[in-house]
C-alpha positions as CSV (number, residue, x, y, z in Angstrom):
1,M,-2.0,-3.4,10.4
2,R,-0.8,-4.8,7.1
3,M,-3.4,-6.6,5.0
4,D,-0.6,-8.2,3.1
5,R,2.3,-9.2,5.3
6,R,4.6,-9.4,2.2
7,R,4.4,-5.7,1.8
8,G,7.3,-3.8,3.3
9,T,5.6,-0.8,4.8
10,T,4.5,-1.2,8.4
11,A,2.9,1.2,10.9
12,R,6.2,1.2,12.9
13,L,8.2,2.2,9.8
14,I,5.8,5.1,9.2
15,L,6.1,6.2,12.8
16,E,9.9,5.9,12.7
17,R,10.6,7.5,9.3
18,C,8.1,10.2,8.9
19,S,8.7,13.7,10.2
20,K,6.4,15.4,12.7
21,R,4.7,17.3,9.8
22,E,4.3,14.1,7.7
23,L,2.8,12.2,10.6
24,A,0.4,15.1,11.3
25,D,-0.6,15.1,7.6
26,I,-1.3,11.3,7.8
27,F,-3.4,11.7,10.9
28,R,-5.3,14.6,9.5
29,L,-5.9,13.3,6.0
30,F,-6.5,9.7,6.7
31,G,-7.9,9.8,10.3
32,E,-9.6,13.3,10.2
33,E,-7.9,13.7,13.6
34,P,-8.5,17.2,15.1
35,L,-5.3,17.0,17.3
36,A,-3.1,15.7,14.5
37,K,-0.2,18.2,15.1
38,R,-0.2,17.7,18.8
39,I,-0.2,13.9,18.5
40,A,2.5,13.9,15.9
41,G,4.6,16.2,18.2
42,A,4.1,13.9,21.2
43,I,5.2,10.9,19.2
44,T,8.3,12.6,17.9
45,R,9.1,13.9,21.4
46,E,8.4,10.7,23.4
47,G,9.8,8.3,20.8
48,V,8.2,5.7,18.6
49,P,6.0,3.4,20.7
50,S,6.8,-0.3,20.5
51,M,3.3,-1.5,21.3
52,T,-0.2,-0.3,20.3
53,A,-1.1,0.2,23.9
54,E,1.8,2.7,24.2
55,L,0.5,4.6,21.1
56,A,-3.0,4.7,22.5
57,A,-1.6,6.0,25.8
58,I,0.3,8.8,24.0
59,V,-2.9,9.8,22.2
60,G,-4.9,9.7,25.4
61,R,-2.4,12.0,27.1
62,V,-2.6,14.5,24.3
63,Y,-6.4,14.5,24.6
64,A,-6.3,14.9,28.3
65,R,-3.8,17.9,28.1
66,A,-6.1,19.4,25.5
67,G,-9.1,19.0,27.7
68,M,-11.0,17.3,24.9
69,Y,-14.2,15.5,25.7
70,R,-13.8,11.7,25.6
71,S,-16.6,10.0,23.7
72,R,-17.5,6.4,23.9
73,I,-15.0,5.8,21.1
74,N,-11.3,5.7,22.1
75,P,-9.5,8.8,20.9
76,A,-6.7,6.7,19.4
77,T,-9.2,5.1,17.0
78,R,-8.7,7.8,14.3
79,V,-4.9,7.6,14.6
80,F,-5.0,3.8,14.2
81,Q,-7.3,4.2,11.2
82,A,-5.0,6.7,9.6
83,L,-2.0,4.4,10.1
84,R,-3.9,1.4,8.7
85,I,-5.0,3.4,5.6
86,A,-1.5,4.7,5.0
87,V,0.1,1.2,5.4
88,N,-2.3,-0.5,3.1
89,E,-2.7,2.4,0.6
90,E,-6.5,1.8,1.0
91,L,-7.8,4.9,-0.6
92,E,-5.7,4.5,-3.7
93,N,-6.6,0.8,-3.9
94,L,-10.3,1.7,-3.6
95,R,-10.2,4.2,-6.4
96,S,-8.3,1.8,-8.6
97,A,-10.6,-1.1,-7.9
98,M,-13.7,0.9,-8.6
99,G,-12.3,2.1,-11.9
100,Q,-11.5,-1.5,-12.8
101,A,-15.0,-2.7,-11.7
102,I,-16.7,-0.1,-13.9
103,E,-14.5,-1.0,-16.8
104,V,-15.2,-4.7,-16.7
105,A,-18.8,-4.6,-15.7
106,A,-21.3,-5.8,-18.3
107,Q,-24.1,-3.6,-19.5
108,G,-26.9,-3.6,-16.9
109,A,-24.5,-4.9,-14.1
110,R,-24.8,-3.3,-10.7
111,I,-21.6,-2.1,-8.9
112,V,-22.3,-2.0,-5.2
113,V,-19.8,-0.6,-2.7
114,I,-20.1,-0.5,1.1
115,S,-17.9,2.1,2.8
116,F,-17.3,2.4,6.5
117,H,-16.0,5.9,6.9
118,S,-16.4,9.3,5.2
119,L,-13.0,9.1,3.4
120,E,-14.1,6.0,1.6
121,D,-17.6,7.2,1.0
122,R,-16.3,10.4,-0.6
123,I,-14.2,8.4,-3.0
124,V,-17.1,6.1,-3.9
125,K,-19.4,9.0,-4.5
126,E,-16.8,10.9,-6.6
127,V,-15.9,7.9,-8.8
128,F,-19.6,7.1,-9.5
129,R,-20.4,10.8,-10.3
130,N,-17.4,11.1,-12.6
131,A,-18.3,7.8,-14.4
132,A,-21.9,9.1,-14.7
133,K,-20.9,12.3,-16.5
134,G,-21.2,12.6,-20.2
135,C,-19.7,15.4,-22.1
136,V,-17.0,17.4,-20.2
137,C,-16.5,20.1,-22.9
138,P,-16.8,23.7,-21.7
139,P,-20.4,24.9,-21.5
140,R,-19.8,27.6,-24.1
141,A,-18.5,25.1,-26.7
142,P,-21.0,25.1,-29.7
143,I,-20.6,21.3,-30.1
144,C,-19.2,18.4,-28.1
145,A,-15.6,17.7,-29.0
146,C,-14.8,15.1,-26.3
147,G,-17.4,12.5,-27.4
148,R,-17.5,11.2,-23.8
149,A,-20.5,9.1,-22.9
150,P,-21.6,8.2,-19.4
151,L,-20.4,4.8,-18.2
152,V,-22.8,4.3,-15.3
153,K,-26.1,5.5,-14.0
154,V,-26.0,6.2,-10.2
155,V,-28.7,4.1,-8.6
156,T,-28.4,5.5,-5.0
157,G,-28.5,9.3,-4.9
158,R,-27.8,9.2,-1.2
159,P,-26.1,6.3,0.6
160,L,-28.2,3.6,2.1
161,R,-27.6,3.2,5.8
162,P,-28.4,0.3,8.2
163,G,-31.6,0.5,10.2
164,E,-31.9,0.2,14.0
165,R,-32.7,-3.5,13.7
166,E,-29.7,-4.3,11.7
167,I,-27.4,-2.3,14.0
168,G,-28.9,-4.1,16.9
169,R,-27.9,-7.4,15.3
170,N,-24.6,-6.2,14.1
171,P,-23.3,-3.1,15.9
172,R,-20.3,-2.8,13.5
173,A,-22.8,-2.0,10.7
174,R,-23.5,1.4,12.3
175,S,-21.1,3.3,10.1
176,A,-21.8,1.4,6.9
177,R,-22.9,3.3,3.8
178,L,-24.0,1.5,0.6
179,R,-23.8,3.2,-2.8
180,A,-24.7,1.6,-6.2
181,A,-24.4,2.3,-9.9
182,E,-25.5,0.5,-13.0
183,R,-23.3,0.0,-16.0
184,I,-24.8,1.5,-19.2
């Protein structure tokens, strides 16, 4: 799951070293997993799986015991997403990269970001909104003391999503959201 094999943290290390509570937090925060506590409990009870199929089986058993409806998407998908995000520090890297992109972009340049899940999209929206803000002084202040000027103008109020035709050609595009801002 590591994007950079030279990095020390692996999914296995996270599963081995994290407490039940820490695992549940990872699954809940990064995977938006509704059964995060139960899955974390099952992993700590049954032991750290040595293969991804074993982890998927643990998650499947938790879902079966909970009587949760199985959708067309494997229930372990969110757990794997959460582990991948934690291993690669993806959300922190996204926030940092966006800040750097805004900083170095020339006036009039467009900064375009495609996100593939709600956690990423939330960060993109938040970074663009904060960069588009001007004065952050309290509303009752008689004059602006901060001198802050907006850095960008948000181009896409709502994210652009792929149409049916594009999804037909590329099914993986179904969850894509595109947001853009222009450097001022």
